[in-house]
N, C-alpha and C positions, 0 to 999 in steps of 0.2 A: 463569763467570768470564769477564772481559773481558780481553783482552791487546792491547796498543796500541803499536806502536813509532813514535816521531816524535823528530825532531832528537836522535837519540842517546839518548833516555831510553825505556825500556821501563816501561810503567805497567800494574799488574795490579790489577784491581778485582774484589772479591767481588760477585757479582751475584745475591744471592737475598735481597733486601729484605723479601720476605714472611715470612722466618723470621730477621731481623736479620742476614743474612749468615752463619748458621751454617754450619759446614763438614761435609759428608759425606765419604766416603772419596773419591769421585770428585773433588771439590774440592780435597782436600789433594793427590792426585796430580797434578791439573793444576798446582797451585801449583808443586810440586816440579819439574815438568817445565819450566814458564815460567822459573823461576829457573835451572835447569840450562842452559838454551839461552841464557841472557844471555852476551854475548861481549865482552870488553873491547876487542876490534878496532871492533865496531859500537855498543856501548853505553857511555855515560858513567855512567849510573847506572839503578837500578831503582827504582821508587816502587810500594808495596804500599798500597792504600787500599780502602775499600768504598762501595758505592753507598748513598746516604742511606736510612735514618736512622742506620746503624750502621757501625762498622769491621768487627767480626765478634763475634757471640755465642759463639764458640768450636765446639766439637763439637755436630753435630746430636744431641740428646737422644732424639728420636724414633728415630733409626737406631740408637742403643745400645739402646733397648728391643727392637727386632726383630731384633737380632743372636743368632744361635745359633753357638757355636764352642767348641773346646777351648784349652788352654793354647797349644799349637803354633800353632794358627791364629791366636789373639789376638796372640801375639809377633809373627808374620809381617805381621799387619794394621798393627799399630802401626809397626813398623819400615819398612814399605813406603809409609805414607801420612803421618801427621803429623810422625813423627820423620825420615822422609826429607826432608820440606819444610824442617824446621829444619836438617838436615844440609847441604842445598843451600844455604841462606842462609848458614850459617857459613863455608862452603867457597868461596862465589861470589867470583870475582875482580873483579866489578863491585859497587861499593858500593851498600848498600840503604838506602832511606829509607822509613820507615812513616809514612803521613799518616793520623792518627788522627781521622777526621771525626766520630765518634760512639762508641757503647758498645763496650767492649773487653773480653771476658771470656774465661776460660778459655783455650784455645789461640790465641784472638786476642791475649790479653795475651802469651803466650808467643812469638808471632811478632814482636810489638813488641820484646821483649827480645832476640830473635836479630838484629834489624835493626841496622845500623851507626849510624843516625841515626833519630830519632823526634820527630814534633811532633804535638801534639794540641789540641783545643779545651778550654777550661778546664772546661766542664760535661760532658764525657764521663764515662760511668760506667765504672770499671775493677774487676776482681775476678779473682784467681786461683782460679777458682770450682770447680777439680776436686773439692776436698775435699766440696763440697756435694752430689755424686752419687757418694761414696765411691771416688774415684780419687785417685792420686797426680798431681802435675804431669807432664805430659810434653811433647812439642814442644820439647825441650831445656831447659825451665824449670828443672829441677833443677840444670842446669849454668849457665845465664846469670843467673838472678835472684840468687843469693848473690853473684856477682862485680859486678852493677850496683849493688845496694841494700844490701848487706852481710848477713851470715848471719842476724842475729837479726830484721831487718826482712823478710827472705825467709822466715823461719819464720812470723812474724806473719801474713804475706800468704796463706802456703799452708796453714797450720794452721787458720786462722779463715774463710778465704775472704771476709773483709771487703770491703765496697765502699768506694771512694774516687773521688775526682774527678781531672780532668786537672791541676788546679793542684797536688794532692798527689802526682800521678805525677812531675810536674817536680821538686818539693822533694826526693824521693827518688831521683832520677836515673834513674827508669825511662824517661822521655822527657828529650829535650834541652829542651824548651820547651812551655809552655802559651800558645798565642796566641788571640785572639778569632777567630770563626769567620770573619769577613770577611777576615782576614789570613792564614788558614791556607795557601791556595794560594801566596800571596806568599813566606811563610817557607819553604816546600819549594822553590819555585822558586829562591830565593836560594842555598840550599845545593847544590842540583843545578847551579846556574849555576857555583858555585866548584869543585865537583867536575870539571865539564866542561872547565874551565880547567887541569887537572892531568892527567898522564899516568896513565890508568887501569890500565895493567899495573903500575906501580909502587905504585899504591895497593893492588891485590891482593897484591902481594908484603908490603907493610907489613902488611895485615890478616892474612895467613897467619902471619907471623912473631909478631905478637901472640898470636893464637889458640895456636900452638904452644908459646909461651913462659909461657902462664898458669900450667902447674904444673911448669915446669922451676926447677930451682935456678939461681943466677946463672951458674955455670959452663956448664951446657948451654945457657942462655939465650944467652951470649955465643958460644958455638960455632955455634949455629943462626943467630944474627944474621949472623955472619961469613959462613956459607955463602950466605944470601939476599942479603947485599950484595954479593958477587962476582957474583951473577946480575944484580943492578942496575947494577954498574959495567961489566958487558958489554953492556948493553942500549942500543938506539937512543935510547931516552927520555934516558939519561943524557949520551950524546953531544949530542943536540940541546939539553938544559938547560944543559950547559957553553958550547956554542957560542953559545946566546942571550945568556947572561950576559955573556960576553966581548965580544959584538957590540952590547951595549946594546939588545937587542930583546925582545919577548915570545916565548917558546918556541912552536912550532908543534908540537903533538903530533898524530900519527896517530890 
């Protein structure tokens, strides 16, 4: 895995092209740590992508074959690797963009679902392939997929493990857009540019309020929204935003 910080953007690249960027435990842990270290003071966005020709083929099947463990060890392994990576992504105060440059299967698809934005090439192959090896979806897919694509579509994808392409992924809202391969970098750069012109800490507060309120009734949702809005009202970002508006200039966020 490669981690590069440049111009306020942290780019995380899966770097196992010989196995279609399949993730073993070490890679999942590295991903979790790289996301956890993203800081809204230093970073405007995190971009996750793969070294060509794939985004990620998901979990490393060979590593699964060689694994010997009991139920407790299995629980701790999943919790501290793939599911920790998803938790860090869902909890990250810096917005995360998935740049799907190629095939995206299993845990790879789940990471895309956990991202805040996702762009893909039309001919990338997607599959929620856990069922094909006798597993339920993990990496938070049982939480994210039904909320993104709807319950029945999520059941179809996870029960069958069917394959579909990037254009279909866009149609079902798994990704924001499918763009030609030569335009993928530009599409990701465009959304990252928009994010960089907004206050990152406020984006993080918005993200956390949305995630917290996914399962709240409207009364609890409003109460939580009130609480987070108070934090926003007290922030330097709000003060700068108001001053910039009244002075007729662009805001200058830290």
